[in-house]
N, CA, C and O atoms as CSV, one atom per row, in Angstrom:
chain,resi,resn,atom,element,x,y,z
A,1,MET,N,N,0.829,-1.191,0.000
A,1,MET,CA,C,0.000,0.000,0.000
A,1,MET,C,C,0.866,1.245,0.000
A,1,MET,O,O,1.973,1.232,0.540
A,2,GLY,N,N,0.379,2.312,-0.596
A,2,GLY,CA,C,1.117,3.574,-0.649
A,2,GLY,C,C,0.937,4.368,0.629
A,2,GLY,O,O,0.108,4.041,1.478
A,3,GLU,N,N,1.737,5.421,0.745
A,3,GLU,CA,C,1.623,6.288,1.908
A,3,GLU,C,C,1.598,7.727,1.432
A,3,GLU,O,O,2.185,8.041,0.397
A,4,GLY,N,N,0.928,8.612,2.165
A,4,GLY,CA,C,0.874,10.024,1.811
A,4,GLY,C,C,2.121,10.750,2.277
A,4,GLY,O,O,2.638,10.471,3.359
A,5,VAL,N,N,2.599,11.667,1.477
A,5,VAL,CA,C,3.771,12.468,1.808
A,5,VAL,C,C,3.383,13.926,1.684
A,5,VAL,O,O,2.858,14.338,0.650
A,6,LEU,N,N,3.634,14.721,2.728
A,6,LEU,CA,C,3.350,16.154,2.679
A,6,LEU,C,C,4.620,16.893,2.316
A,6,LEU,O,O,5.675,16.652,2.901
A,7,ARG,N,N,4.521,17.793,1.350
A,7,ARG,CA,C,5.648,18.643,0.988
A,7,ARG,C,C,5.148,20.080,0.967
A,7,ARG,O,O,4.105,20.374,0.384
A,8,ALA,N,N,5.892,20.966,1.600
A,8,ALA,CA,C,5.499,22.378,1.621
A,8,ALA,C,C,5.638,22.967,0.232
A,8,ALA,O,O,6.590,22.669,-0.490
A,9,VAL,N,N,4.702,23.788,-0.130
A,9,VAL,CA,C,4.755,24.518,-1.386
A,9,VAL,C,C,5.012,25.968,-1.039
A,9,VAL,O,O,4.283,26.538,-0.227
A,10,PRO,N,N,6.035,26.591,-1.636
A,10,PRO,CA,C,6.310,27.994,-1.298
A,10,PRO,C,C,5.076,28.850,-1.501
A,10,PRO,O,O,4.415,28.786,-2.537
A,11,GLY,N,N,4.784,29.646,-0.498
A,11,GLY,CA,C,3.634,30.538,-0.590
A,11,GLY,C,C,3.983,31.778,-1.370
A,11,GLY,O,O,5.140,31.981,-1.740
A,12,PRO,N,N,2.999,32.602,-1.621
A,12,PRO,CA,C,3.261,33.830,-2.365
A,12,PRO,C,C,4.199,34.738,-1.592
A,12,PRO,O,O,4.141,34.797,-0.363
A,13,GLY,N,N,5.030,35.422,-2.281
A,13,GLY,CA,C,5.973,36.337,-1.650
A,13,GLY,C,C,5.871,37.700,-2.297
A,13,GLY,O,O,5.013,37.920,-3.152
A,14,PRO,N,N,6.744,38.626,-1.895
A,14,PRO,CA,C,6.707,39.943,-2.500
A,14,PRO,C,C,6.863,39.828,-4.005
A,14,PRO,O,O,7.707,39.082,-4.500
A,15,GLY,N,N,6.060,40.556,-4.705
A,15,GLY,CA,C,6.134,40.537,-6.154
A,15,GLY,C,C,5.246,39.471,-6.770
A,15,GLY,O,O,5.000,39.496,-7.976
A,16,ARG,N,N,4.766,38.545,-5.975
A,16,ARG,CA,C,3.852,37.515,-6.463
A,16,ARG,C,C,2.473,37.801,-5.892
A,16,ARG,O,O,2.220,37.535,-4.717
A,17,ASP,N,N,1.606,38.327,-6.691
A,17,ASP,CA,C,0.246,38.684,-6.292
A,17,ASP,C,C,0.210,39.704,-5.153
A,17,ASP,O,O,-0.835,39.880,-4.527
A,18,GLY,N,N,1.326,40.378,-4.872
A,18,GLY,CA,C,1.365,41.433,-3.876
A,18,GLY,C,C,1.237,40.983,-2.435
A,18,GLY,O,O,1.119,41.822,-1.542
A,19,GLU,N,N,1.258,39.669,-2.178
A,19,GLU,CA,C,1.131,39.185,-0.807
A,19,GLU,C,C,2.495,39.054,-0.166
A,19,GLU,O,O,3.490,38.824,-0.854
A,20,ALA,N,N,2.550,39.200,1.148
A,20,ALA,CA,C,3.811,39.133,1.887
A,20,ALA,C,C,4.184,37.681,2.187
A,20,ALA,O,O,3.329,36.796,2.197
A,21,ASP,N,N,5.482,37.455,2.431
A,21,ASP,CA,C,5.966,36.137,2.847
A,21,ASP,C,C,5.481,35.830,4.251
A,21,ASP,O,O,4.891,36.674,4.925
A,22,GLU,N,N,5.742,34.601,4.676
A,22,GLU,CA,C,5.464,34.211,6.058
A,22,GLU,C,C,6.207,35.164,6.989
A,22,GLU,O,O,7.297,35.627,6.652
A,23,PRO,N,N,5.636,35.464,8.150
A,23,PRO,CA,C,6.360,36.314,9.097
A,23,PRO,C,C,7.591,35.588,9.626
A,23,PRO,O,O,7.602,34.361,9.733
A,24,LEU,N,N,8.614,36.347,9.952
A,24,LEU,CA,C,9.811,35.750,10.542
A,24,LEU,C,C,9.543,35.426,12.003
A,24,LEU,O,O,8.867,36.176,12.707
A,25,LEU,N,N,10.082,34.303,12.444
A,25,LEU,CA,C,9.887,33.883,13.831
A,25,LEU,C,C,10.440,34.921,14.795
A,25,LEU,O,O,9.838,35.171,15.839
A,26,ARG,N,N,11.582,35.535,14.462
A,26,ARG,CA,C,12.171,36.520,15.375
A,26,ARG,C,C,11.260,37.734,15.551
A,26,ARG,O,O,11.241,38.342,16.621
A,27,ASP,N,N,10.501,38.091,14.505
A,27,ASP,CA,C,9.545,39.203,14.628
A,27,ASP,C,C,8.410,38.829,15.581
A,27,ASP,O,O,8.000,39.629,16.421
A,28,LEU,N,N,7.913,37.609,15.437
A,28,LEU,CA,C,6.818,37.160,16.295
A,28,LEU,C,C,7.255,37.025,17.748
A,28,LEU,O,O,6.523,37.405,18.662
A,29,VAL,N,N,8.467,36.476,17.958
A,29,VAL,CA,C,9.000,36.336,19.316
A,29,VAL,C,C,9.149,37.706,19.958
A,29,VAL,O,O,8.718,37.918,21.092
A,30,GLY,N,N,9.756,38.631,19.236
A,30,GLY,CA,C,9.961,39.975,19.772
A,30,GLY,C,C,8.663,40.661,20.131
A,30,GLY,O,O,8.549,41.280,21.188
A,31,ALA,N,N,7.678,40.551,19.244
A,31,ALA,CA,C,6.381,41.190,19.498
A,31,ALA,C,C,5.699,40.577,20.720
A,31,ALA,O,O,5.098,41.290,21.524
A,32,ALA,N,N,5.793,39.254,20.856
A,32,ALA,CA,C,5.164,38.592,22.009
A,32,ALA,C,C,5.839,38.993,23.316
A,32,ALA,O,O,5.164,39.217,24.321
A,33,LEU,N,N,7.167,39.084,23.306
A,33,LEU,CA,C,7.887,39.498,24.518
A,33,LEU,C,C,7.560,40.948,24.877
A,33,LEU,O,O,7.357,41.272,26.047
A,34,ARG,N,N,7.511,41.811,23.872
A,34,ARG,CA,C,7.174,43.218,24.121
A,34,ARG,C,C,5.772,43.355,24.683
A,34,ARG,O,O,5.552,44.116,25.626
A,35,ARG,N,N,4.800,42.612,24.103
A,35,ARG,CA,C,3.420,42.666,24.620
A,35,ARG,C,C,3.375,42.251,26.084
A,35,ARG,O,O,2.709,42.891,26.898
A,36,ALA,N,N,4.086,41.178,26.415
A,36,ALA,CA,C,4.092,40.698,27.807
A,36,ALA,C,C,4.700,41.746,28.733
A,36,ALA,O,O,4.178,42.006,29.817
A,37,ARG,N,N,5.812,42.346,28.297
A,37,ARG,CA,C,6.483,43.367,29.127
A,37,ARG,C,C,5.583,44.576,29.328
A,37,ARG,O,O,5.452,45.072,30.447
A,38,LEU,N,N,4.963,45.052,28.261
A,38,LEU,CA,C,4.105,46.236,28.359
A,38,LEU,C,C,2.849,45.958,29.181
A,38,LEU,O,O,2.388,46.829,29.919
A,39,ARG,N,N,2.289,44.747,29.061
A,39,ARG,CA,C,1.126,44.381,29.884
A,39,ARG,C,C,1.455,44.462,31.363
A,39,ARG,O,O,0.593,44.778,32.184
A,40,GLN,N,N,2.709,44.175,31.702
A,40,GLN,CA,C,3.141,44.234,33.092
A,40,GLN,C,C,3.575,45.634,33.507
A,40,GLN,O,O,3.887,45.867,34.674
A,41,GLY,N,N,3.596,46.564,32.561
A,41,GLY,CA,C,3.995,47.937,32.865
A,41,GLY,C,C,5.466,48.052,33.221
A,41,GLY,O,O,5.843,48.916,34.012
A,42,ARG,N,N,6.305,47.190,32.649
A,42,ARG,CA,C,7.729,47.168,32.984
A,42,ARG,C,C,8.562,47.806,31.891
A,42,ARG,O,O,8.163,47.858,30.727
A,43,THR,N,N,9.724,48.288,32.290
A,43,THR,CA,C,10.633,48.913,31.331
A,43,THR,C,C,11.580,47.865,30.754
A,43,THR,O,O,11.776,46.790,31.320
A,44,LEU,N,N,12.156,48.215,29.615
A,44,LEU,CA,C,13.184,47.362,29.021
A,44,LEU,C,C,14.328,47.153,29.996
A,44,LEU,O,O,14.825,46.038,30.156
A,45,ARG,N,N,14.744,48.232,30.649
A,45,ARG,CA,C,15.873,48.153,31.586
A,45,ARG,C,C,15.580,47.173,32.713
A,45,ARG,O,O,16.436,46.361,33.067
A,46,ASP,N,N,14.386,47.241,33.274
A,46,ASP,CA,C,14.011,46.360,34.378
A,46,ASP,C,C,14.089,44.888,33.943
A,46,ASP,O,O,14.678,44.063,34.642
A,47,VAL,N,N,13.496,44.565,32.794
A,47,VAL,CA,C,13.477,43.178,32.323
A,47,VAL,C,C,14.877,42.727,31.933
A,47,VAL,O,O,15.275,41.605,32.244
A,48,ALA,N,N,15.629,43.592,31.254
A,48,ALA,CA,C,16.997,43.244,30.848
A,48,ALA,C,C,17.868,42.965,32.070
A,48,ALA,O,O,18.624,41.994,32.091
A,49,ASP,N,N,17.760,43.816,33.083
A,49,ASP,CA,C,18.554,43.610,34.309
A,49,ASP,C,C,18.190,42.284,34.978
A,49,ASP,O,O,19.071,41.519,35.370
A,50,GLN,N,N,16.906,42.021,35.105
A,50,GLN,CA,C,16.480,40.794,35.767
A,50,GLN,C,C,16.861,39.554,34.955
A,50,GLN,O,O,17.179,38.513,35.531
A,51,ALA,N,N,16.830,39.658,33.614
A,51,ALA,CA,C,17.182,38.520,32.755
A,51,ALA,C,C,18.688,38.396,32.558
A,51,ALA,O,O,19.177,37.403,32.018
A,52,ARG,N,N,19.424,39.427,33.006
A,52,ARG,CA,C,20.883,39.472,32.843
A,52,ARG,C,C,21.312,39.460,31.382
A,52,ARG,O,O,22.250,38.767,30.989
A,53,VAL,N,N,20.580,40.264,30.580
A,53,VAL,CA,C,20.977,40.518,29.194
A,53,VAL,C,C,21.092,42.022,29.037
A,53,VAL,O,O,20.497,42.778,29.804
A,54,SER,N,N,21.851,42.455,28.053
A,54,SER,CA,C,22.021,43.899,27.886
A,54,SER,C,C,20.726,44.527,27.383
A,54,SER,O,O,19.961,43.904,26.647
A,55,LEU,N,N,20.498,45.757,27.791
A,55,LEU,CA,C,19.313,46.483,27.365
A,55,LEU,C,C,19.263,46.620,25.845
A,55,LEU,O,O,18.208,46.372,25.262
A,56,PRO,N,N,20.370,47.009,25.165
A,56,PRO,CA,C,20.302,47.105,23.698
A,56,PRO,C,C,19.976,45.763,23.034
A,56,PRO,O,O,19.261,45.720,22.033
A,57,TYR,N,N,20.503,44.668,23.595
A,57,TYR,CA,C,20.229,43.356,23.010
A,57,TYR,C,C,18.754,42.996,23.158
A,57,TYR,O,O,18.139,42.515,22.206
A,58,LEU,N,N,18.180,43.222,24.338
A,58,LEU,CA,C,16.761,42.943,24.541
A,58,LEU,C,C,15.908,43.817,23.621
A,58,LEU,O,O,14.909,43.354,23.069
A,59,SER,N,N,16.295,45.050,23.461
A,59,SER,CA,C,15.572,45.942,22.556
A,59,SER,C,C,15.584,45.396,21.126
A,59,SER,O,O,14.566,45.419,20.434
A,60,GLU,N,N,16.747,44.905,20.694
A,60,GLU,CA,C,16.841,44.357,19.337
A,60,GLU,C,C,16.029,43.081,19.194
A,60,GLU,O,O,15.461,42.827,18.132
A,61,ILE,N,N,15.966,42.280,20.243
A,61,ILE,CA,C,15.129,41.081,20.209
A,61,ILE,C,C,13.669,41.485,20.055
A,61,ILE,O,O,12.953,40.938,19.216
A,62,GLU,N,N,13.229,42.441,20.863
A,62,GLU,CA,C,11.832,42.885,20.802
A,62,GLU,C,C,11.473,43.486,19.449
A,62,GLU,O,O,10.331,43.366,19.003
A,63,ARG,N,N,12.424,44.127,18.796
A,63,ARG,CA,C,12.165,44.725,17.476
A,63,ARG,C,C,12.350,43.736,16.327
A,63,ARG,O,O,12.187,44.099,15.162
A,64,GLY,N,N,12.690,42.488,16.652
A,64,GLY,CA,C,12.865,41.478,15.620
A,64,GLY,C,C,14.156,41.611,14.845
A,64,GLY,O,O,14.282,41.061,13.751
A,65,ARG,N,N,15.130,42.340,15.401
A,65,ARG,CA,C,16.422,42.537,14.726
A,65,ARG,C,C,17.407,41.423,15.038
A,65,ARG,O,O,18.311,41.147,14.249
A,66,LYS,N,N,17.233,40.779,16.194
A,66,LYS,CA,C,18.135,39.707,16.619
A,66,LYS,C,C,17.322,38.454,16.919
A,66,LYS,O,O,16.188,38.521,17.392
A,67,GLU,N,N,17.930,37.321,16.633
A,67,GLU,CA,C,17.329,36.027,16.931
A,67,GLU,C,C,17.953,35.528,18.235
A,67,GLU,O,O,19.145,35.222,18.276
A,68,ALA,N,N,17.164,35.446,19.281
A,68,ALA,CA,C,17.672,35.071,20.600
A,68,ALA,C,C,17.877,33.570,20.709
A,68,ALA,O,O,17.126,32.783,20.132
A,69,SER,N,N,18.908,33.180,21.461
A,69,SER,CA,C,19.138,31.762,21.737
A,69,SER,C,C,18.069,31.271,22.712
A,69,SER,O,O,17.352,32.062,23.325
A,70,SER,N,N,17.981,29.964,22.838
A,70,SER,CA,C,17.002,29.404,23.770
A,70,SER,C,C,17.324,29.800,25.213
A,70,SER,O,O,16.419,29.965,26.032
A,71,GLU,N,N,18.616,29.953,25.522
A,71,GLU,CA,C,19.004,30.367,26.869
A,71,GLU,C,C,18.549,31.790,27.161
A,71,GLU,O,O,18.050,32.075,28.249
A,72,VAL,N,N,18.719,32.678,26.194
A,72,VAL,CA,C,18.282,34.067,26.376
A,72,VAL,C,C,16.764,34.128,26.466
A,72,VAL,O,O,16.221,34.848,27.304
A,73,LEU,N,N,16.075,33.378,25.608
A,73,LEU,CA,C,14.607,33.361,25.675
A,73,LEU,C,C,14.129,32.856,27.033
A,73,LEU,O,O,13.185,33.402,27.602
A,74,ALA,N,N,14.776,31.820,27.549
A,74,ALA,CA,C,14.394,31.300,28.869
A,74,ALA,C,C,14.617,32.357,29.950
A,74,ALA,O,O,13.793,32.510,30.852
A,75,ALA,N,N,15.725,33.079,29.859
A,75,ALA,CA,C,16.023,34.111,30.862
A,75,ALA,C,C,15.014,35.257,30.789
A,75,ALA,O,O,14.544,35.736,31.821
A,76,VAL,N,N,14.683,35.695,29.581
A,76,VAL,CA,C,13.725,36.799,29.426
A,76,VAL,C,C,12.335,36.347,29.869
A,76,VAL,O,O,11.631,37.083,30.561
A,77,CYS,N,N,11.946,35.147,29.473
A,77,CYS,CA,C,10.648,34.632,29.918
A,77,CYS,C,C,10.611,34.537,31.441
A,77,CYS,O,O,9.607,34.889,32.060
A,78,GLY,N,N,11.696,34.064,32.046
A,78,GLY,CA,C,11.761,33.988,33.502
A,78,GLY,C,C,11.621,35.348,34.145
A,78,GLY,O,O,10.928,35.491,35.152
A,79,ALA,N,N,12.274,36.353,33.575
A,79,ALA,CA,C,12.179,37.716,34.109
A,79,ALA,C,C,10.761,38.264,33.989
A,79,ALA,O,O,10.335,39.098,34.788
A,80,LEU,N,N,10.038,37.786,32.984
A,80,LEU,CA,C,8.656,38.237,32.788
A,80,LEU,C,C,7.645,37.352,33.520
A,80,LEU,O,O,6.440,37.596,33.464
A,81,GLY,N,N,8.150,36.322,34.208
A,81,GLY,CA,C,7.253,35.415,34.912
A,81,GLY,C,C,6.485,34.499,33.975
A,81,GLY,O,O,5.395,34.037,34.311
A,82,LEU,N,N,7.046,34.235,32.803
A,82,LEU,CA,C,6.412,33.361,31.819
A,82,LEU,C,C,7.179,32.055,31.713
A,82,LEU,O,O,8.367,31.990,32.030
A,83,ARG,N,N,6.488,31.016,31.264
A,83,ARG,CA,C,7.145,29.776,30.888
A,83,ARG,C,C,7.392,29.822,29.386
A,83,ARG,O,O,6.699,30.535,28.661
A,84,LEU,N,N,8.369,29.069,28.923
A,84,LEU,CA,C,8.587,28.994,27.476
A,84,LEU,C,C,7.325,28.529,26.767
A,84,LEU,O,O,7.046,28.954,25.645
A,85,ALA,N,N,6.564,27.659,27.419
A,85,ALA,CA,C,5.306,27.183,26.835
A,85,ALA,C,C,4.329,28.342,26.614
A,85,ALA,O,O,3.571,28.339,25.644
A,86,ASP,N,N,4.347,29.338,27.517
A,86,ASP,CA,C,3.483,30.511,27.342
A,86,ASP,C,C,3.883,31.289,26.088
A,86,ASP,O,O,3.029,31.733,25.320
A,87,LEU,N,N,5.192,31.447,25.895
A,87,LEU,CA,C,5.689,32.159,24.721
A,87,LEU,C,C,5.334,31.394,23.450
A,87,LEU,O,O,4.846,31.981,22.484
A,88,VAL,N,N,5.575,30.099,23.451
A,88,VAL,CA,C,5.267,29.288,22.268
A,88,VAL,C,C,3.765,29.314,21.990
A,88,VAL,O,O,3.355,29.363,20.830
A,89,GLY,N,N,2.954,29.280,23.023
A,89,GLY,CA,C,1.503,29.373,22.844
A,89,GLY,C,C,1.091,30.690,22.204
A,89,GLY,O,O,0.223,30.719,21.332
A,90,ALA,N,N,1.720,31.783,22.640
A,90,ALA,CA,C,1.426,33.087,22.037
A,90,ALA,C,C,1.841,33.110,20.567
A,90,ALA,O,O,1.141,33.675,19.727
A,91,LEU,N,N,2.985,32.492,20.261
A,91,LEU,CA,C,3.448,32.429,18.873
A,91,LEU,C,C,2.495,31.598,18.025
A,91,LEU,O,O,2.215,31.940,16.876
A,92,HIS,N,N,2.004,30.515,18.593
A,92,HIS,CA,C,1.044,29.668,17.888
A,92,HIS,C,C,-0.203,30.470,17.520
A,92,HIS,O,O,-0.692,30.397,16.393
A,93,ILE,N,N,-0.703,31.228,18.478
A,93,ILE,CA,C,-1.896,32.054,18.223
A,93,ILE,C,C,-1.603,33.090,17.147
A,93,ILE,O,O,-2.413,33.295,16.243
A,94,ASP,N,N,-0.443,33.748,17.239
A,94,ASP,CA,C,-0.073,34.746,16.236
A,94,ASP,C,C,-0.003,34.131,14.841
A,94,ASP,O,O,-0.516,34.701,13.878
A,95,LEU,N,N,0.625,32.982,14.739
A,95,LEU,CA,C,0.792,32.336,13.432
A,95,LEU,C,C,-0.522,31.822,12.876
A,95,LEU,O,O,-0.814,32.038,11.699
A,96,THR,N,N,-1.314,31.158,13.679
A,96,THR,CA,C,-2.542,30.560,13.164
A,96,THR,C,C,-3.624,31.585,12.900
A,96,THR,O,O,-4.572,31.303,12.167
A,97,SER,N,N,-3.506,32.761,13.478
A,97,SER,CA,C,-4.524,33.778,13.233
A,97,SER,C,C,-4.334,34.466,11.890
A,97,SER,O,O,-5.229,35.178,11.433
A,98,ARG,N,N,-3.178,34.266,11.243
A,98,ARG,CA,C,-2.964,34.947,9.972
A,98,ARG,C,C,-2.241,34.129,8.917
A,98,ARG,O,O,-1.746,34.689,7.939
A,99,THR,N,N,-2.170,32.830,9.090
A,99,THR,CA,C,-1.383,32.017,8.180
A,99,THR,C,C,-2.253,31.116,7.320
A,99,THR,O,O,-3.179,30.468,7.809
A,100,THR,N,N,-1.943,31.087,6.047
A,100,THR,CA,C,-2.500,30.123,5.122
A,100,THR,C,C,-1.346,29.257,4.668
A,100,THR,O,O,-0.308,29.774,4.256
A,101,VAL,N,N,-1.509,27.960,4.736
A,101,VAL,CA,C,-0.445,27.038,4.369
A,101,VAL,C,C,-0.890,26.243,3.158
A,101,VAL,O,O,-1.984,25.677,3.149
A,102,SER,N,N,-0.044,26.196,2.131
A,102,SER,CA,C,-0.311,25.365,0.971
A,102,SER,C,C,0.612,24.162,1.029
A,102,SER,O,O,1.806,24.296,1.297
A,103,VAL,N,N,0.058,22.999,0.779
A,103,VAL,CA,C,0.873,21.790,0.759
A,103,VAL,C,C,0.527,20.972,-0.467
A,103,VAL,O,O,-0.576,21.075,-1.003
A,104,THR,N,N,1.464,20.166,-0.906
A,104,THR,CA,C,1.218,19.203,-1.966
A,104,THR,C,C,1.255,17.828,-1.331
A,104,THR,O,O,2.211,17.483,-0.637
A,105,VAL,N,N,0.223,17.047,-1.564
A,105,VAL,CA,C,0.166,15.696,-1.043
A,105,VAL,C,C,0.445,14.754,-2.208
A,105,VAL,O,O,-0.266,14.772,-3.213
A,106,THR,N,N,1.477,13.939,-2.072
A,106,THR,CA,C,1.832,12.976,-3.100
A,106,THR,C,C,1.642,11.580,-2.526
A,106,THR,O,O,2.191,11.252,-1.474
A,107,THR,N,N,0.880,10.780,-3.208
A,107,THR,CA,C,0.716,9.398,-2.798
A,107,THR,C,C,1.762,8.591,-3.545
A,107,THR,O,O,1.833,8.640,-4.773
A,108,THR,N,N,2.569,7.851,-2.807
A,108,THR,CA,C,3.626,7.077,-3.441
A,108,THR,C,C,3.254,5.607,-3.476
A,108,THR,O,O,2.562,5.094,-2.597
A,109,ALA,N,N,3.733,4.949,-4.515
A,109,ALA,CA,C,3.533,3.511,-4.636
A,109,ALA,C,C,4.482,2.807,-3.680
A,109,ALA,O,O,5.290,3.454,-3.014
A,110,LYS,N,N,4.390,1.511,-3.610
A,110,LYS,CA,C,5.207,0.708,-2.721
A,110,LYS,C,C,6.700,0.990,-2.876
A,110,LYS,O,O,7.438,0.953,-1.891
A,111,TRP,N,N,7.153,1.268,-4.088
A,111,TRP,CA,C,8.579,1.436,-4.354
A,111,TRP,C,C,9.012,2.890,-4.344
A,111,TRP,O,O,10.113,3.200,-4.799
A,112,GLY,N,N,8.193,3.776,-3.847
A,112,GLY,CA,C,8.581,5.165,-3.672
A,112,GLY,C,C,8.378,6.054,-4.879
A,112,GLY,O,O,8.770,7.221,-4.861
A,113,ARG,N,N,7.765,5.517,-5.940
A,113,ARG,CA,C,7.497,6.353,-7.120
A,113,ARG,C,C,6.089,6.918,-7.026
A,113,ARG,O,O,5.169,6.230,-6.584
A,114,PRO,N,N,5.915,8.186,-7.447
A,114,PRO,CA,C,4.555,8.735,-7.407
A,114,PRO,C,C,3.609,7.941,-8.301
A,114,PRO,O,O,3.983,7.524,-9.397
A,115,ARG,N,N,2.416,7.741,-7.838
A,115,ARG,CA,C,1.389,7.094,-8.652
A,115,ARG,C,C,0.875,8.078,-9.672
A,115,ARG,O,O,0.926,9.290,-9.463
A,116,ARG,N,N,0.379,7.555,-10.776
A,116,ARG,CA,C,-0.231,8.423,-11.780
A,116,ARG,C,C,-1.438,9.119,-11.186
A,116,ARG,O,O,-2.302,8.484,-10.582
A,117,GLY,N,N,-1.490,10.429,-11.363
A,117,GLY,CA,C,-2.628,11.174,-10.840
A,117,GLY,C,C,-2.707,11.184,-9.333
A,117,GLY,O,O,-3.748,11.529,-8.774
A,118,GLY,N,N,-1.618,10.810,-8.653
A,118,GLY,CA,C,-1.644,10.729,-7.200
A,118,GLY,C,C,-1.199,11.982,-6.503
A,118,GLY,O,O,-0.754,11.927,-5.356
A,119,GLN,N,N,-1.309,13.124,-7.173
A,119,GLN,CA,C,-0.864,14.361,-6.557
A,119,GLN,C,C,-2.035,15.334,-6.487
A,119,GLN,O,O,-2.819,15.446,-7.430
A,120,ALA,N,N,-2.145,16.031,-5.365
A,120,ALA,CA,C,-3.214,17.013,-5.194
A,120,ALA,C,C,-2.655,18.208,-4.439
A,120,ALA,O,O,-1.826,18.051,-3.542
A,121,ASN,N,N,-3.101,19.382,-4.795
A,121,ASN,CA,C,-2.708,20.590,-4.066
A,121,ASN,C,C,-3.825,20.955,-3.110
A,121,ASN,O,O,-4.999,20.969,-3.482
A,122,LEU,N,N,-3.455,21.247,-1.887
A,122,LEU,CA,C,-4.417,21.617,-0.860
A,122,LEU,C,C,-4.014,22.956,-0.262
A,122,LEU,O,O,-2.826,23.260,-0.153
A,123,THR,N,N,-4.976,23.735,0.115
A,123,THR,CA,C,-4.702,24.951,0.873
A,123,THR,C,C,-5.392,24.779,2.216
A,123,THR,O,O,-6.604,24.574,2.289
A,124,LEU,N,N,-4.594,24.866,3.280
A,124,LEU,CA,C,-5.119,24.733,4.616
A,124,LEU,C,C,-5.208,26.107,5.247
A,124,LEU,O,O,-4.212,26.826,5.323
A,125,LEU,N,N,-6.375,26.470,5.691
A,125,LEU,CA,C,-6.557,27.775,6.324
A,125,LEU,C,C,-6.575,27.585,7.828
A,125,LEU,O,O,-7.343,26.782,8.357
A,126,ALA,N,N,-5.732,28.321,8.498
A,126,ALA,CA,C,-5.689,28.233,9.966
A,126,ALA,C,C,-6.816,29.046,10.548
A,126,ALA,O,O,-7.145,30.125,10.056
A,127,ALA,N,N,-7.401,28.520,11.595
A,127,ALA,CA,C,-8.536,29.209,12.231
A,127,ALA,C,C,-8.058,30.301,13.156
A,127,ALA,O,O,-8.872,30.985,13.776
């Protein structure tokens, strides 16, 4: 029996139907951290000091200019009283609220060759 294989299909980008590319993860992480900090009424300096990261570095993370390591993310989340799971949950909500994913499903025969007519394009809309 064959098995289904999912392969990502590049989505529209700049210049293709005028739609933007997928958001960068660093932009989403930065925005989520900034929202959490502002909800708490805290300053960049306060969070940076408590997380033991430099204020300019935290600022660049929040603006999506730098991609933070998992250690830095854990420290910043700890300073904000968040778990990494809280941050990932916020990112999930951000992504699924505005993402359309296109995939190609290929059904392969027993020997790994595509079957005739065994390919379909699907567009999955996130709720």
